[in-house]
C-alpha positions, 0 to 999 in steps of 0.5 A: 381542492385545498380549501375542501381539504383544510376544512375537512381536516378541521371538520374530522378533528373530534375524531381523533381530538375526543379520546384525548379528552377521555383519556384526560377525565377518566385519570382525573376520576380514576386520580380523586382530581377536582372538577376544574380539569374535567370542565375545561376538557369537556368545554375543549370538547364542545369548542372542537365539535361546533367547528364541526358545522362551519367546516363542513360546510366549506368542505362540500361546497368546494368538494363539489364544485371541484367533482363538478367542474372535471365531470363537465371538463371530461364530457366537454373534452370527450365531445368535442374528441368525437367529432374528430373521430371518423366515421369508421371509429362511431361505426365500430363503437356503436352510439348506446356504447358512445353513450354510455361513456360519455354519461355513465363512465364521467359519472363513475369518475365523479361518485368516485371522487366524491366518495373517497374523498371523505373516507381517505382523508379521515384514515388519513387525518386519524392515521396522524393524530393518532400517531402522533399523540400516541409517539408523545404519552406511548410512544412505544405502541408506535410499532403496534400502530405501523403494523396497519401500513403493510398490511394496508398496503398487502390488502390493496395490492391484493384485490387490485390484481384480483378485480381488475380482471373481474371490473374490465369483464363487468364493463364490456359485459355493460358495454355490450348489452347498451349496444344490443339495447341499441340495435335492438331499437334501431332495427324495430321495424326490420324485425317485425317486418320479418318476424325475429322478436323472439332472436332480438329478444335473445340477443339481448336476454344473452348479453343480460345473463352476461351481465349478471354472471359478471356482477356476479362474480364482482359481488362475491370478490368484493365480499370476500376482501370486505370479511377479509380485511374486518376480520383482520382489524378487529383482531389487532384491535383487540391484541391492542387493548389487551396488550395495552391493559397486560403492561399497565397491570404488571408495572411493564409500562407506565399507562394510566388507565385513560391512557389505555382507553385512549390507545385502544379507542385510538385502535378502534376509530384507525382500524374502522376508518381503515377498514371504511376507506378500503371498503371503498376499493370496489368504486375506486376500481370502478372508478379507474375502469371507467377512466380507462374506457375514458382514455381508450376514446382520447387516446384513439388517432382514427382522426378526421382532418375537418380543418376548413370546412365551415357549416353551410346554411340551406337557402330556402330559394335553391329549391324549385318544386314542381309537380309532376303527374307520375303514372302508378302502375296497376 
């Protein structure tokens, strides 16, 4: 994971390096400088962009190996623990729910790791790069950038508090549907023998409707959160641009035209990165709920002591097949 993180920092460096090049070129054009600084900045930008290709290959290779290894380890641990749990536990949980935990919940954890790594690392990299460059060139604007941190914390806290119950309810409904479908499949012959097909269908349909209702509530909550975060950051971005331009025009701060573009670009990139990272909050919440579901199995203490048992091989010579003439009653 350390190699993947380092490779990603190099791969993502154009996001915070390109605004510096753009600001230098704009200042050179406004000041009427020679062509040499522009060519130097262009060559530096090209070098940073070309580093993206090998760094991306290293990042993807190491990240994929790490995520897949975690998935295999969790599934192996789950399987081992399920073999130690009592028959009563398996009866209570059901085969379909067990399969859902081993397959679906672990897949959600892998998906959370894969889809959150890049946006979170990009947000951290842009935040650090923007703060360092801004503190060196326009330190007075550091306070504006730091407004994002408490706003981000408030938004994340609000989403987790509201979405925790909805995600748990959605997971319970999906597990219930999986259990009902497994029950219907295993009792098909009994259902048809007694003519209860409509009852089996209605039970599965009721569970499917419950999954639908819980999913709709969850989607509405996620949509409101996305709209709120986008509107908040776009408003701050406009205020940053207007404030930087006003200070440059009035002479309050010695800010060049290139630095106005630099600050505005940094703020736009930063807000987009943070917004994209927060858009993954539903995936993170769903992944955390899957981790909680996996922990329900791994932390259960309803175990059977199977130590000392050995597999018993069936000896075909121990069977004695005889023919018996059994009369059939008429």
